[in-house]
Phi, psi and omega in degrees: 000324179296319181293320178296319180296319180295319179293322178295321178296320179301319178295320184289327186261004180303315179302320179293319180296321180296323180284335183274325190301319184286341187245169178257012181291152178301148183289144178262195180285140178286154178298142185251004180291148184258074179291153182287152179290130179241122185282348184253108180248006189297322182296320179289321183290331183263009179297141182294139179290158180296320178231121182290132179289153177293159181298133181088355180251162176245155183238132179276135175213129179295338180290341182264002182293125178243005177277112184298326180293317180296321177300317179294321179298319178291318181297318181276002178058035174282329177230165178256162182300320182294330176290320177295320180297316179298319178294320181297321180295322176292318182297320180282340184084010180275159177215172179297337179276357178080035178296144181297141182290152175267173179287113185297335183290342179272000183258176171296166170299150183302321184294332177289326175292323176300319182297336181268001181286146177301137178084357180267135176282098186299320182295325176295326178293314179296322178296319178295320179297320178297323178292317181298318182272007173062039172273132180288153177285150181233012185299317183296311182287339179300322182280355176247022189260003187301312181296321180296320179295316180297325183287326191245000184293334178291348179291337184262139176290169179300318179296318180294322177295321177299317180291323177300316180293315183297327182264000180058058179232137179219139169284135186238338180193170176230126179255133176286140176226164178302334181264006181120183182291147175234122182278151176244126177248140178252138177201158180280346182223074184292346178272002186289127180300322182298327178294316179294323177298316181297312183290332176291327180280330182284153180272078180235156177295175172309143190225165175227137178260137177229162184266139170213147180303145183301320181297321180292319179295317182292326177296319178290326177298318180298328178283322184285320181231071189300316180274323182296323183298328180297324178275317191284341181296337183274000182288134177293143180273148177290131179304149182303129176077000183259157176287159178305142185288329187239155173291161181305321185269357181281141180288146176265178183297334184259012181260020177285343179286121179263130176250117183242159179110232184320115187293140176055032182299318181304320178284323185296320186289335181261332184263308180197165178204153182300132179293140177285162178297125183259154179293329181242097183300337182288348184236072179288163177301142179303143182293328182278353176230074185298145177291146181226068185293337185262355189300304182295320180296317181298319179293323177296320179294321177297317180296318179295321178296321179294319181293324184273352181075022181291144178254348180216136178231117182252126182246133176223150176241117188237156174079168181296335180269006178055050179292128184270128177243128178246122181240127178267156182289352178281353180103346179284157182224132178241134180244133180226151176238000000 
């Protein structure tokens, strides 16, 4: 139904697009007539252009747009025709000098290129794309996801957490189904191939992606991974539709920070840690909820290391009270208990 609606809208706004395309004047109101859906667009698509392009060049025409999201953006007047044209020229690889076009299939979707144009409200573009592709909103449940995140964040490896932060994706809830639990993930771009690649590689139950504004997702990420986000935000994202750039064991740009001392601390602080001496030995911490005394401290140290530009962080636990000392390679020393 979404595809039919987009095609019907394209038919209704063609007169407006034809009048807008040749000029740089601001866009006017789109036609509001409710024309019937016509499944045959071949006659319109094959109509001769007003000016034939030179050999080796491509010509932009709003009548040839087949990106349903872009059609909706024009119909709702979220973007202007000249912004779409500029994005299309980048997408095609064409230029005013007549550079040969590149293979469009190796690029992002056209609507994502539109979202990066100057003056375009990118969040409005992502919201429109979510509507076109029928992704449900997740804004409401995103603000009730704190307990779920705390319970399940240890399920993801350090590399997976870095990718979640870099792609602005968060698990927010679990819905029961006859076949077992189904997780719900929130992101500003649920149609993104890299998101699906990440979740397919991660050891997670069957999942559903929903849309939430990028600002809301990032705010929750800062709460869920306070120290990790400071480091992980700088990781380059995998290009759309491309395989991961690095092998699993290859270091990323943000892995120059060396953490020395307490062995296997990154895994220990998120997965499990030795229980501290309790006043009542008969009541140890439950096995299914391991104590994590270093989790918050370790993330704070990572954030401080990122802010100070440290390349090495040495951790030691000294004395009968196991006082933790963190030393940066800049010569500064931080002591925590």
